[in-house]
C-alpha positions as CSV (number, residue, x, y, z in Angstrom):
1,M,10.2,-5.3,-8.8
2,R,6.7,-6.5,-8.1
3,A,5.9,-3.4,-6.1
4,I,7.2,-1.0,-8.7
5,V,5.3,-2.7,-11.5
6,S,2.1,-2.8,-9.4
7,A,2.4,0.9,-8.5
8,Y,3.1,1.9,-12.0
9,S,0.0,0.0,-13.2
10,L,-2.1,1.7,-10.6
11,C,-0.9,5.1,-11.6
12,E,-1.6,4.3,-15.3
13,K,-5.2,3.4,-14.4
14,V,-5.9,6.6,-12.6
15,G,-3.9,8.9,-14.8
16,G,-1.3,9.6,-12.1
17,R,2.5,10.1,-12.2
18,M,4.9,7.9,-10.1
19,T,8.2,8.7,-8.6
20,V,10.3,5.9,-7.2
21,V,13.0,6.7,-4.6
22,W,15.6,3.8,-4.6
23,F,17.1,3.1,-1.2
24,R,20.0,0.7,-0.8
25,D,20.1,-1.6,2.2
26,W,21.5,-4.9,3.4
27,A,19.0,-6.8,1.2
28,L,19.9,-5.0,-2.0
29,N,23.1,-3.0,-1.7
30,A,23.3,-1.6,-5.2
31,A,22.2,1.4,-7.2
32,F,19.4,0.8,-9.6
33,T,21.7,1.5,-12.6
34,D,24.3,-1.0,-11.3
35,I,21.9,-3.8,-12.1
36,F,19.3,-2.3,-14.6
37,E,19.4,0.0,-17.5
38,P,17.9,3.5,-16.7
39,V,14.1,3.6,-16.8
40,D,12.6,5.6,-19.6
41,G,11.6,8.9,-18.0
42,S,8.4,9.0,-20.0
43,I,7.2,6.0,-18.0
44,F,8.0,7.2,-14.5
45,S,10.7,9.0,-12.5
46,L,13.3,6.9,-10.6
47,R,16.1,8.3,-8.6
48,E,18.6,7.2,-5.9
49,A,17.8,8.2,-2.3
50,R,19.3,11.5,-1.2
51,P,20.2,12.4,2.4
52,L,16.8,14.3,2.9
53,D,14.9,11.2,1.6
54,Y,16.0,9.3,4.7
55,L,13.9,11.8,6.7
56,I,11.0,12.2,4.4
57,N,10.7,9.1,2.1
58,D,12.3,6.2,3.9
59,R,10.1,3.4,5.3
60,P,9.1,4.2,8.9
61,R,10.4,1.4,11.1
62,K,12.1,0.7,14.4
63,R,15.5,1.2,12.9
64,N,14.8,4.8,12.1
65,F,12.6,5.3,15.2
66,W,9.6,5.7,12.9
67,I,10.7,9.3,12.4
68,P,9.7,9.6,8.7
69,K,6.0,9.1,9.6
70,L,5.8,12.7,10.9
71,P,7.0,14.5,7.7
72,Q,5.1,12.1,5.6
73,R,1.8,13.2,7.2
74,I,2.7,16.8,6.1
75,V,4.0,16.1,2.6
76,Y,1.5,13.4,1.5
77,Q,-2.3,13.4,1.6
78,D,-2.5,9.7,2.3
79,R,-0.1,6.9,3.0
80,I,0.1,3.1,2.8
81,Y,2.8,1.2,4.6
82,E,4.1,-2.3,3.8
83,Q,2.6,-4.0,6.8
84,T,-0.9,-2.9,5.8
85,V,-0.8,-4.0,2.2
86,T,-1.7,-7.7,2.7
87,P,-4.6,-7.0,5.1
88,R,-5.9,-4.4,2.6
89,K,-5.6,-6.9,-0.3
90,R,-7.5,-9.5,1.6
91,A,-10.3,-7.0,2.5
92,G,-10.7,-6.1,-1.2
93,F,-9.3,-2.6,-0.7
94,D,-9.8,-0.2,-3.7
95,F,-6.3,1.1,-4.4
96,E,-7.5,3.2,-7.3
97,S,-10.1,5.1,-5.3
98,W,-7.4,5.6,-2.6
99,L,-5.0,7.2,-5.1
100,V,-7.1,9.2,-7.5
101,G,-6.7,12.9,-7.3
102,K,-4.2,12.8,-4.4
103,K,-0.5,12.9,-3.7
104,C,0.2,9.6,-1.9
105,Y,3.0,7.7,-0.4
106,M,3.5,3.9,-0.4
107,S,6.2,1.6,0.9
108,C,5.6,-1.9,-0.4
109,Y,7.5,-5.1,-1.3
110,Q,4.7,-7.2,-2.9
111,E,2.4,-7.3,-5.8
112,F,-1.0,-5.7,-5.7
113,G,-3.8,-5.1,-8.2
114,T,-3.9,-6.7,-11.7
115,F,-1.5,-6.0,-14.6
116,S,0.1,-7.7,-17.5
117,N,3.4,-9.4,-16.8
118,S,4.7,-7.8,-20.0
119,L,5.3,-4.7,-17.8
120,Y,8.3,-6.4,-16.3
121,G,10.1,-6.4,-19.7
122,K,9.0,-2.8,-20.3
123,I,10.4,-1.4,-17.0
124,F,13.3,-3.7,-16.1
125,R,16.1,-4.3,-18.5
126,P,19.2,-5.9,-16.8
127,V,22.6,-4.4,-17.6
128,R,24.6,-5.8,-20.5
129,S,26.9,-7.9,-18.3
130,V,23.9,-9.7,-16.7
131,M,22.2,-10.4,-20.1
132,E,25.5,-11.7,-21.5
133,A,25.8,-14.1,-18.6
134,V,22.1,-15.2,-19.0
135,E,22.7,-15.9,-22.7
136,S,25.9,-17.8,-21.9
137,N,23.9,-20.0,-19.5
138,E,21.1,-20.5,-22.1
139,R,23.6,-21.7,-24.7
140,R,24.2,-24.7,-22.3
141,F,20.6,-25.7,-22.2
142,G,20.7,-27.9,-25.2
143,E,17.3,-29.4,-26.3
144,R,15.5,-28.7,-23.0
145,A,16.2,-27.2,-19.6
146,I,14.3,-26.9,-16.4
147,G,15.0,-24.5,-13.6
148,M,15.3,-25.0,-9.8
149,H,15.5,-22.4,-7.1
150,I,16.4,-23.8,-3.7
151,R,16.4,-21.1,-1.0
152,R,18.2,-21.7,2.2
153,T,20.2,-19.2,4.2
154,D,17.5,-16.8,5.4
155,S,14.2,-18.6,4.9
156,A,13.0,-21.0,7.7
157,E,9.9,-21.8,5.7
158,S,11.9,-22.9,2.6
159,I,14.3,-25.0,4.8
160,E,11.4,-26.7,6.6
161,K,8.9,-27.2,3.8
162,S,11.1,-27.6,0.7
163,P,14.0,-30.0,1.5
164,T,16.6,-30.7,-1.1
165,S,15.4,-34.3,-1.5
166,L,12.2,-33.0,-3.2
167,F,14.3,-31.2,-5.9
168,V,16.5,-34.3,-6.4
169,D,13.4,-36.4,-6.9
170,A,11.8,-33.9,-9.3
171,A,15.0,-33.6,-11.3
172,R,15.3,-37.4,-11.6
173,D,11.7,-37.7,-12.7
174,E,12.3,-35.1,-15.4
175,L,15.4,-37.0,-16.6
176,R,13.4,-40.2,-16.7
177,R,10.8,-38.6,-19.0
178,F,13.2,-36.4,-20.9
179,P,16.7,-37.8,-20.8
180,A,18.3,-34.8,-22.6
181,T,17.1,-32.3,-20.0
182,M,19.6,-30.0,-18.3
183,I,18.9,-28.6,-14.8
184,Y,19.7,-25.0,-14.0
185,L,20.1,-24.5,-10.3
186,A,19.8,-21.1,-8.5
187,T,20.6,-21.3,-4.8
188,D,22.1,-19.3,-1.9
189,S,23.7,-22.4,-0.4
190,D,27.1,-24.0,-1.4
191,D,26.0,-27.2,0.4
192,V,23.0,-27.5,-1.8
193,K,25.1,-27.1,-4.9
194,S,27.3,-29.9,-3.7
195,E,24.3,-32.2,-3.0
196,M,22.8,-31.5,-6.3
197,R,26.1,-32.0,-8.2
198,E,26.5,-35.4,-6.5
199,A,23.0,-36.4,-7.4
200,L,22.8,-35.1,-10.9
201,G,26.3,-34.9,-12.2
202,D,26.8,-33.3,-15.6
203,R,23.1,-32.6,-16.0
204,L,23.5,-29.7,-13.6
205,I,24.3,-26.1,-14.5
206,T,24.9,-23.6,-11.6
207,S,27.1,-20.6,-10.8
208,E,30.5,-21.4,-9.3
209,R,30.4,-18.1,-7.3
210,P,29.0,-17.9,-3.7
211,A,25.7,-16.1,-3.3
212,S,25.9,-12.5,-2.0
213,R,23.6,-9.6,-1.6
214,D,26.0,-7.1,-0.1
215,S,28.0,-6.4,-3.3
216,V,27.1,-5.3,-6.8
217,A,28.7,-8.4,-8.3
218,G,26.7,-10.6,-6.0
219,I,23.4,-8.9,-6.8
220,R,24.2,-9.2,-10.5
221,D,24.8,-12.9,-10.1
222,G,21.4,-13.2,-8.4
223,L,19.7,-11.3,-11.2
224,T,21.5,-13.6,-13.7
225,D,20.0,-16.6,-11.9
226,M,16.5,-15.0,-12.0
227,Y,16.6,-14.2,-15.7
228,T,18.2,-17.6,-16.6
229,L,15.4,-19.4,-14.7
230,S,12.9,-17.3,-16.7
231,R,14.1,-19.0,-19.9
232,T,13.7,-22.6,-18.7
233,A,10.8,-24.8,-19.7
234,V,9.5,-25.1,-16.1
235,I,10.7,-23.7,-12.7
236,Y,10.7,-25.7,-9.5
237,G,10.6,-23.3,-6.6
238,S,10.9,-23.2,-2.8
239,A,8.0,-22.6,-0.4
240,G,7.9,-19.0,1.0
241,S,10.2,-17.5,-1.6
242,S,9.2,-14.9,-4.2
243,F,12.4,-15.4,-6.3
244,S,11.0,-18.2,-8.5
245,V,7.6,-16.5,-8.6
246,M,9.4,-13.4,-10.1
247,A,11.3,-15.5,-12.6
248,S,8.1,-17.2,-13.7
249,S,6.4,-13.8,-14.1
250,I,9.3,-12.5,-16.2
251,G,9.4,-15.5,-18.5
252,G,5.8,-16.6,-18.5
253,N,6.9,-20.2,-17.8
254,E,5.3,-22.7,-15.5
255,L,6.1,-22.6,-11.8
256,R,5.8,-25.6,-9.5
257,I,6.4,-25.1,-5.8
258,L,7.9,-28.1,-4.1
259,E,6.8,-28.5,-0.5
260,L,6.0,-31.3,2.0
């Protein structure tokens, strides 16, 4: 989401036109329209990857033997790959000058450049079932709700730097100051859900379903978590995770990263 919004903003600034090729993989095994409403074609073009795209437009990496790099040198006048985005940002790279007047390729998973967070709402509109679940969660907020995202299964940094005890302490502090507060928990760990339930009792709101990224239902659940977090008063997030950053960008609410 961050990369798409960043690239769209870049194209707007230079008067360019963007095409997004949507690939499914282990990290996001769903079609775009399984989780979001179709993008307005006047904004940019987005399509599912076709067989030929795996040769021409896929991210060059060890898994595909870096093969797409060769046709990309022929099809595109210039290219930026994901592993070079961070060094370029740190060096103050001028993305606008790089793009203007050329047909370029970019593979990226992060934010770059500057833009209004309102673009997230313009581009990304979750499907009806997701928004109905978000609204159902929000009805349980009562007077005030805070959000917590505790990442575990695939993030060593979050596990090491953001132990569950920090979130329990933060939740208890919130409850001391605002006794009516509800806590919405988004996590990929059933063990964390159990720990937080034991600590916070009926103050906790969380999904009863296990986290999954290899099914449409699981990805919709994750999106429900993200958009529910975006509607809380403040989000407490884990170190090294972009999930809560994304939720805060969507909702414009305060984000506090808990880490040792």
